[in-house]
C-alpha positions, -999 to +999 in steps of 0.1 A: -192+397+010-222+406+031-245+434+021-236+468+035-259+495+050-270+526+032-247+547+054-218+530+036-229+543+002-201+552-021-206+580-046-188+577-079-189+610-098-187+604-136-204+576-155-178+574-182-155+544-188-137+545-154-167+554-134-189+527-147-162+500-143-155+513-108-192+511-099-192+474-111-162+466-089-175+483-058-209+467-062-192+433-064-176+441-031-211+446-016-211+484-015-243+504-024-231+527-051-245+560-063-232+568-098-236+605-108-233+618-143-236+654-155-249+644-190-282+629-199-282+591-203-258+586-233-277+555-243-308+575-253-294+609-262-276+623-292-239+616-294-218+648-294-204+652-329-167+648-333-158+637-298-155+599-301-118+592-306-118+554-310-101+535-283-073+509-286-083+484-260-053+462-250-043+437-223-045+460-193-081+470-201-090+435-211-076+422-178-099+445-159-129+435-178-120+398-176-119+399-138-157+407-136-168+387-166-173+415-191-145+408-216-165+386-240-195+410-241-173+440-248-150+423-273-180+414-295-179+450-308-141+452-311-119+448-341-083+435-337-055+455-352-022+436-355+000+465-366+004+499-381-003+507-418+019+536-428+006+558-457+033+576-476+026+612-488+041+605-522+017+577-530+023+540-535+013+511-514+010+516-476+035+496-455+024+473-427+045+472-395+036+445-370+031+453-334+047+421-322+076+399-331+053+370-337+028+390-357-002+375-340-008+400-311-033+428-316-048+458-300-085+462-304-104+491-320-136+500-302-159+530-301-157+550-269-195+553-269-201+516-275-178+507-247-192+533-223-228+521-230-218+484-224-202+493-191-231+516-181-256+487-189-235+464-167-234+489-138-271+498-140-281+462-140-266+456-106-291+458-077-269+479-054-261+506-081-283+536-087-275+560-115-284+597-115-281+615-148-282+653-154-264+658-121-235+683-124-213+686-093-211+722-081-202+718-045-183+693-022-175+691+015-145+667+015-147+660+052-185+655+055-190+638+021-218+663+012-223+670-025-243+697-043-255+690-078-272+712-104-301+693-121-329+703-145-351+706-114-327+728-095-300+722-069-300+690-049-277+676-022-265+641-013-242+626+011-218+596+008-193+579+031-167+581+003-167+602-028-147+591-058-140+614-088-140+594-120-151+624-141-122+628-165-095+653-173-117+683-165-128+667-132-153+687-111-142+667-081-106+677-086-118+713-090-136+712-057-106+697-040-084+724-055-108+751-043-108+735-008-070+736-007-067+699-006-044+694-036-022+711-062-024+705-100-005+711-132-020+711-167+004+708-195-014+713-228+002+706-262+000+732-289-017+704-310-054+696-311-074+670-328-104+668-352-125+638-361-131+628-397-148+597-412-141+572-440-175+555-448-178+520-462-169+517-499-193+495-517-205+480-484-170+470-474-140+485-456-122+511-477-089+502-460-075+472-444-095+467-411-067+447-395-044+477-389-043+511-373-037+534-402-012+563-398-004+592-421+028+606-406+035+641-419+059+657-395+040+689-386+007+670-387-005+634-384-037+614-390-048+580-378-078+558-387-093+530-367-120+505-381-156+503-369-180+473-370-201+491-395-171+490-419-164+527-416-132+542-402-130+569-375-101+592-385-084+617-362-063+646-375-037+659-351-024+694-360-013+726-343-041+748-330-025+781-340-001+794-367+001+796-405-001+758-407-028+748-382-065+742-377-068+780-375-053+785-410-080+766-429-115+781-434-128+779-469-138+746-486-112+752-513-084+756-488-095+724-470-096+704-502-062+718-512-046+709-479-058+673-480-050+668-517-014+679-509-007+661-476-033+632-476-040+625-513-052+589-508-077+600-482-096+624-505-114+599-527-123+578-496-139+606-476-168+622-495-179+642-464-144+655-457-150+692-460-183+690-440-166+670-412-137+694-411-159+725-409-184+712-383-165+689-360-148+707-331-111+708-323-103+689-292-075+697-268-046+675-258-027+676-226-013+660-195-029+665-161-009+659-129-021+665-093-012+655-058-024+642-035-051+620-052-072+618-020-082+639+010-087+625+045-095+590+032-130+604+022-126+618-013-104+602-040-095+607-077-091+579-102-083+576-139-081+608-160-094+628-130-060+621-113-036+617-142-049+624-178-025+617-206-023+623-243-037+595-265-007+585-285+000+552-268-036+542-268-034+537-230-057+563-215-087+539-209-064+509-203-046+529-176-078+540-160-091+504-160-059+493-144-065+519-117-098+503-109-081+469-105-054+484-083-079+502-060-098+470-057-066+452-047-058+480-021-092+476-005-086+439-002-052+445+015-067+472+038-098+453+048-119+480+031-105+508+053-107+537+029-084+559+049-056+533+043-066+521+009-067+555-009-032+566+001-019+531-008-036+534-041-018+566-049+015+552-037+011+522-060-001+541-091+014+576-092+048+565-106+032+543-131+008+571-142+038+594-147+057+567-167+029+562-192+024+600-195+060+603-206+059+573-229+027+587-245+043+620-253+074+603-267+051+581-289+035+611-304+069+621-318+075+586-330+042+583-348+043+618-363+080+619-374+097+585-373+075+556-383+080+562-420+118+565-418+142+536-429+161+539-396+129+533-376+119+504-397+153+488-393+152+493-356+118+476-353+130+447-374+160+443-351+137+444-321+114+418-335+144+396-343+157+399-308+123+390-294+122+359-315+158+350-306+155+357-269+118+349-260+108+363-226+142+379-221+141+407-247+106+423-250+100+456-268+085+485-250+054+484-272+048+448-263+053+454-226+029+483-226+002+469-248+004+431-243+012+427-206+003+441-172+039+448-163+037+481-143+045+511-165+073+523-144+089+489-145+085+488-183+106+520-186+133+506-163+134+473-181+136+489-216+164+511-205+183+481-192+177+462-225+189+491-246+220+493-224+228+456-229+221+457-267+242+489-269+271+472-251+268+441-273+267+462-304+298+483-293+316+451-285+308+437-319+320+468-336+352+468-315+358+431-324+352+438-360+376+468-359+402+446-342+399+420-369+403+446-396+434+460-380+449+425-376+442+417-412+458+450-424+488+443-402+493+409-418+492+424-452+521+447-443 
């Protein structure tokens, strides 16, 4: 594609995961891109403590990276996890549950910071991308494309032909559009929060199996742990934010130690900094963001979490945002780079899918917290894997469709409901047939 003039500059607000990837895609199309970030350069600054929930990168995210030649570079820092490792509260050996019927498919643990830095490096290396750090958006004229930023040197203004908000769940772009009257939003926060903890290497090696996502399901609370290349694990404790059994209920070192000794006894000897991590790492919030429309006048648009943030319990937040970038790129192709047509088409294509994964993520929280340790759940998963092996390509579990394919999320929900209906009908028929056989046998005995 031919080079474009400066008047066609596209502003991407937010140099996080979605923003950096979006800058790469737009630059590949020939656009000059201005990438604005409210933080200092994360590659040289101090990482904010306790805010780095590890990501589970799966096929949707990998597909987006693969399309611009970044998959191999990013995957060099990823660790494959082929299933869940369930840690019982009563002690004993953890139980491994494969993610796929074949047992060979994996999601990939990667640090959010590591991935962000790799994408930022890729974007900054492109000749038609300029990056401006320490630029916090405080004003936006959606029709004129004029932006006002607060910087260490004072307020500055800039203008772009199109402004794209890729600045996360607390999006400043979305806030400006809300103030302008260009959209409506709803924020649905859980009464659960999260806190990051760490399991360091043990004798220079992983303290737990690095080939699994570790889960401690406890009903009212839950903890997960994902492996890192330095042989540590990043743990995330999910717990209510208020009440007698919540983050607010623990303050003293003794109370913290007692809580973990009671509910997570196998963690205690593996986490020597447990009390310090708990006391000093912040509690993060969890919620679902919905808004409509995602664009105003074909001049300002939202993408990723800025348009549709979800809870992290399906490991799809970053994957979904990356898939947004691919879809927007596709819409620009189909609309001959006419943004006024491409942005509404993008919302039309993605909004139902965003809502579908939002609902699946909330449901998966209940599954991970309450169900994965139950015999009924284990049996159901065994039956699902058996059906996948017996009916390859025809019966595929929801988890595989979400994590190991690019089947649209809304289509996944429809397909899974249809599969369950068929399996339910077959099971009911089998029960009826068995009951008929029993009645016939009893009749013959008479």
